C-alpha positions, 0 to 999 in steps of 0.5 A: 150131504149136498143140499143144493148145487147149481153147477158141478163141483168138479173140473167139468160141466155136466149139461148146461146149468145156470144159477138156480132161481128162487120164488122171487127171482122168476122175473128176468128183468128184476133189479140186481143189487150190489149192496144188501143189508139187514133190517133190525126188526123183530129182534126180541130175543137173543136167538133172533138177534143171533139169527140177524147176525147170520143174516148179516153174514149172508147179506155181506156175502152178496154185497160188493159194497157196504155203507156200514152199519150193515144192520139198520133200523126200519126207519132207515131202510129207505135206500132204493139201491139197497136190498133189505132182508127184513124180518117181519115185513108184510110182503116182498117189494122190489128191494125187500125180502121178508124173512122170519127169525123163528123156526128152522132158521138153517132151512130159511138161511139156505133158501135165502142163499139161493134167492139172493143169487137172483137178486144179488150182484153175481149174474151168470151171463152165459151157458157153459159150452159142452165139455167146458173145463174150469181152470179154477177147479184144477189142482194148483199151487199156493199163490202166496205163502201164508204169514203168521200175522196179527190183526193186520190180516183180520180180513185176509186169507191166513188169519181166520179166512182161508184160501183152499183152492189157491186162487188168491181169494178166501173161500172159507171162514174159520172162526165163530162169533161168540154171542151168548144170551147176555150179549148186549144189543150194541154188541149184537149190532157190532157183530152184524157189521163184523159178520157182514164184512167177513162175508164180503171177503170170502167166496165161501161162508158158513152157518152158523157163524155164531156160538153161544159158548166157547167150544174150545176149538174154534177161533173166536171173535168175542165181545167185552164191555169197555169204556174205550172201544178197541179190538185186541188179539188175545191169542194167536196159537193154537187158535185165534182169539179176538175181542171187540171192546166197547159199549153202546154207540161208541162200540157200534161207531167204532165197529162200523169204522173198523169194517168200513176202513180196515185194514186200509191205512193210506191210499192202497196201503194196508196195515200189513204194509205198515207192519212190514215197513215197521219191521224193516225200519227196526232192522234199519232196512229202510230210510225210516230206520236209518233216520232213527239210527242217525238220531241216536248218533253224535259227532261226524257221521257218514250215512249211506241211506236207502235209494228212496231216502228223502235227503232234502228232508233228512239233511236239515235234521241231522247236520252232523251227518254226511248223507248220501244214498248207498246206490250213488256211484263211486269210481273204480277206474277210468281208462282213456284210449286215443285211437288212430283214425282210419282216415289218417291211416288211409292217407298214410298208405295212399301217400306211400303208394303215390311214391310209386306213381308213374307220371302220365298214368291213369289212376283209379282209387276204390275201396271202403271206409266207415265214414259218412259221405262228406268225409269220403268225398273230402278224402277222395278229393285230397287223393285226386289232388295229390295224384295230379300233383305227382303227374297222373294223367287222370284220376278216378275215385270211388270210396264207398261206406264200409258199413252196409257196403252193398247199400252204399254201392247200389246208391252211390255207384250202380244206380247213378251209372244206370240212371245216366244210361237212361231207359231203366225199367227194371233192376235185379239184385242178386245177393250171396245167401251165405258167407262163402269159402274163399273170402279174404279172411282167416278164421281164428281156429282154421276151421272151414267156412261151412261151419259159419254158413251153418250158423248164419240165420235166415233171412240172410245177412247180405240181403238185410244189409241192403235194406231199404235199397229199393226205396232209396234207388227207385227215385234215382232210376225213375221207377217204382220200388216194385220194379227192383227185385231181389234174388239169391246169387247161385253162380260160381264167382266169388262175389257178394252182390250182382246187379243188373239194369234192364230196359222195357224190352228186357235188354240188360243195360248194365251189369256189375258185381261187388264183393264185401270184405269182412274181418272175422274174429272171435265174438268174445276172445276169452270165451271162444265157445261163444262163436265168431263175428264177421263185421264188414271192414275197410279196404283201399285199392289203387290201380295204375293203368289197370294194374294193382298199385295198392291193396290194403285192408284198413280196420274201421274205427269201430273195429279198432275200438272193439279190439280195445274193448275186448283186450283191455276193458272187459278183462279189467271189468272181469278182474274187478268182479272176481276181486269181490269174492275170495271164498270161491262163492259167487258174489251177490248181485249187483257185481258193479254199478255201471260201466260207462263207455264214453266214445267219440267216433267218426262213423256214418250217421244218416236219417233216411227218408223212409219211416224211422229208418237210419243208417247209423253205425253208432247205434249198431256199435252201441247195441253190440257193445252192450250185448257183448258186455252182458254175454261176457259177464254171463260167460265169466260167471259160468266159468268162475262159479257155474251160474249166471248172474243176471243183475250184474250191472249196467253196460252203458255206451254213450256214443258221440258222432264226431269227425276225427280220431276216435277216443274212448273213456271207459269208467267203471263205477260201483255203488257206494255200498251194497246195502245202506250203511252208517259209519260213525265213531262206534263202527259200521251199522248195516241192516240187521241180519237179526229179524224182528217180528211186528204184529198188530195186536190191538186197534183202538179209536180216538173218536174219529180215527183208528189207532193201530197198536204194533207189538214188536219182538226184537233184541234190546239193541233193535228196540232202542231204535223205536223211540227215535222212530216214534219221535220222527214219525210224530214230526211227520218226516217218516214214510211211516207217517204217510203210510198211516195217513188215515190213522189217528196215530199209532202205538208201539209196544216192545218189552215193557215200553209203550210209545205213542204217536199222534198223527194229524188228519190227512188232507182231503183229496183234491179233485179239481182237474179235468182230463181234457186240461192235461197234455197227454201226447200221442206223438211224443215220447213220454219221459219219466219226469213227464210221467211223474208230473202227469200222474200227480195231475191225474190224481186230481181228476175225478173218476180216477184212482192214481197211486204209487204202487212201488219203488225201484232199486234206484228209488223212483216211483212206479204209479198205477191207475184205475178207474175209480169204482163208483159204488158208495161205502166200503168196496170189496175187491173180493166181490168185485172179482167175483162179480166181473173180470179183472184186466191188468195192463202193463206198459214200459216193461222194457223202457225203450218200448215207448208207445205203451205210455202214450197208448195208456195215456190215451186210454186214461183220457178216454176213461176219465172223459167219456161218461160211458167209460166210467161205468166200466169200473162198476163192471170189471177191475181195470188196472194200468201200469203205464211206466213199470220200468221207471229206472230204465225210462229215466235212463232213456230220457238221458240217451234220447237227448243226443240220439232220439231215433236210436233203439237204446237197448241199454234201457230195455231192462232196469239198469242192473240187467235183470228183466222184470219178469225175473223179479216178479214174486221175489223178495229183496231190494235187488228185485224192488222194481218187480214188487209193484207188479207183484203186489198189484197182481196179488190184489187184482188177480187178473183174468187177462194180462195185456203186456204192451211191448215194442220192437225196433222201428227200423232195421236192427243191425249187428256188426259184431254180434255172434253169428249164431245169435243173429236175431230174427227180429231185425225188421218189423213184420207189421205195425203190431204183432200179438204174442200169446203165451198159453199153458199147453196142459190138457186141463187148461184147454179152455184157456187156449180157446179163450186166447183164440177168441181174444185173437179174433177180437183184436183182428176185428178191431184192426179190420175197422181201422183202415189206416192201421191196416194199411200200415200193417200191409206196408210193413208186411211187404217190407219184411217179406221182400227182405226176408227172401227164404222165409221167417226166422225160426226163432219167431214163427209168426203168421198172419191170421185175419190180417193180424200177425200172431205168434203162439207160444205153448208152454207146459205149466211151470210154477216159476214161469215168467208169463202169468198164464203159464205160472198161474193158469187157474187165475190168468187165462190170457197173457197177450203181449203186443209188440209195436214197431216203436223203439226209436219212433217219434212223431207220426210213426209213434202216433201210429204205434200208440193208436195201434196199441190203443186199438187192441187195448180198447178191443180187449176191454170190450171183450172182457166187458162182454165176456160170459160169466159162469159160476159154481154155487153150492150148499152142503151140510157139514158136521157143524152146519152148512157151508155155502160157496159161490165162485166165479169160474175161470176162464171167462167165456168168449163174448156171444158175438165171437166166432 
């Protein structure tokens, strides 16, 4: 029977019901409290003391923070920021609610539950709109599999607290406190602390929580007098039985510490983390366990340790061992190819042609080679000298660039000739929209060209390859870029381009046509189903007195290198991959470590005067080698094993632009071992497939700090590792020692053995820096090592909580940053999530999308430096991951040293190739990079996730890409674009409405920033002019209120990569911001970082101003009352949102 309900319990609202108010909450200005305590008064009987415990449970339920003890004596009830439930108080005051411990206490308890709703921290700030449907009320899948843990899970869902609606928060207490009449006063006081803490960790509580006698079915927390305070797990199944031991002040002091700290044992690390770490150590699956095994060995040993093993610490401890990391690289093969230079081949064919030269003739040389202007000019001068020596009357030359030949023709030929005529006022350039029949190439399978036409995506390639021609030739002609127009060529001639220059009267001063040569070939010859590619190729034509003397196709250096890649290198890689399995089963990833393509090549490389634009065939070659390698491996795995393996290994082109003959060295490396491995005289040891069970079964007290007791269940061979592990931990050289930094030590029980470790006190946190003293750049790419240095400095800044959130596959650290919550005492994340929104912001998910780190550094600076900004941690949870893809960022640092302006898509994902999205909520070392995000998500359960991304800062060209895969994101359409991933199921329609309001808020933020709007307009004009027939259908973005948005609906899917589709009842908005930052630096990077910062601040303001709705109810159950208070999701848009 429901005895109170403020909102409906179903998925829809009926009317506009707000939280009900009780007699003492009619004043709307009445102060709200984040901490509620019980005053220990009038407790002159066991029944009244049990009622005080019930009050403490209720007080904890309405507390975000608690300075334990939860029950205080009257003379200590003096904190004006604490709301006191005071038995026997004469009259209510601002922070006192009188209670009576006599009579029908269940009725008073229910009335207090309602009254505290108006005095506590959970304030409904809006009325639900008509038809509002809470996503949090829908059927949903469990966020986490429940594990059968011990005391490490005491205050987590699955032990004695349960999450019935799968939103990640406990909403039911499934235990009782056993408090018979002979319970001592100190035990009652300790019970008040436990009851309060249980109330703080759940959205649903029960009355009564206490029992006077064991009912034989409930999980119980009981008390036992003992000289040594501790908590023990006495029984796990079929019901939990927990005992709190101790007497007097020792007991109350221990229990207060337990409730204030437990289960946190280090910065954002819990006893559950420690238990799992110990379990891995016993199995030799982490560096601690490997060190323990090394301590058991003698004689020469080769040890291949985990990627994060501290070799500098361990090597002195084990001088008999050769220590390396198993993720270090071992060479598999090295092949070097010296490739004939296209320039030398051109010289040879020209010399042969000159043998037929007739003295006194007029000679014309024209054509294309893929070289920069200096090489082409030198070659033309050499030919001219050779021809004149042989008696030519005159020699004219025009050697254009085979990469983007249309652009070369306009800039180096047509525009100078038009400018020489004078009076040019307008230029029209016509391009062929398709590859057309009659081009001088042969399709490998003889199929008609129209099939290729059908595969060419719009905007058309030949127009793309002119970018940014109008900006380059306009100054040569003395006109504006707006006076240079593009249109499709529809005539019958077999040409690629036609250009016309007009004077002010519209008379045509110059008309010329031009044809591009391409070399069509299979994209992947071994897998022709992948389609064809059509790179532009070289050609040399010599005319003598207007008649052909030579017409010769010259493969460019890139084509020659590409052929070797396809014919020699990729097949060798395939042979190695296939050799890793002999049973017909697909090999486990990674398939190899990295394939390094070290290439010296002579190709055009030029920085253009517009934005971040480049003319770089080297960058194009790097991108295409990387993409084709990934496509080849994917096709190979499908052919051999019928599956795709996305964490295969890294294809790493290292391109060096050098004049002269090309040279390529292909070096394949594999990891030293797929898993950690120790080789000694007794054989080879690897992480055990045999499992071990580790639970915390007792927590004792050394008088100052807690001491967890781990019970380890495993085989004798694994148990033998515990003694050396304990010794190493005692020395402070294990990660376990740092993981238990807040503990006085630990005890390990296994079989009949008991191993104790004492740990020194953790050094106090040092907060001695101001954020203004740090170098947090907006206009310089922040590399991995620089970010590590910044993170360590930010740890010393007051108001910030900076902590390691995880470790990558290659052992690098992923840091998270949060504004520190200013509330004193223990702070409940559960209650913070009920009190206000949670916003998670991820940066550098793709490491080459660099502006995220700059924008988040700017945000951190404002959060730590602005007094008003510090207050937001009291209103919401804000979590930042400024550099999620740490391994990719470290690789980017290496590549940028030589080519700072390239996009470097080989750093897009973590080096093995699996995107972080695919690693979320997945176990195993192969998914290590995604586990930091997963752990943060499970803790902060964000209403909104902002995923800060980027796109290339210049045009994204592909010479060797499969035509059917020609991408639409070839040029930014705006400085920044918003992608909205939302669940299209009808039950989540209010999530979509919130996304729409979010988009409006971001747009308004841009309206107020003229500089960003101007840049947006410039990019839009550039894209529209070169898009011609419209947008690529793969990315149907549209401008909405001057903001470029892309809406992506998806039906609910439990494994969808985007959180708002995977967990729509938790995360309502997944907003991806794409800034034009790949390859950006200096002022363009500053613009991108400001654009990202602008929408992030708008998002924070949106969350802070969003409307909060609650469902609050009490219902009678078979054994008492059950009370629930849940913040409903999605949020309501701020009141000022249209």
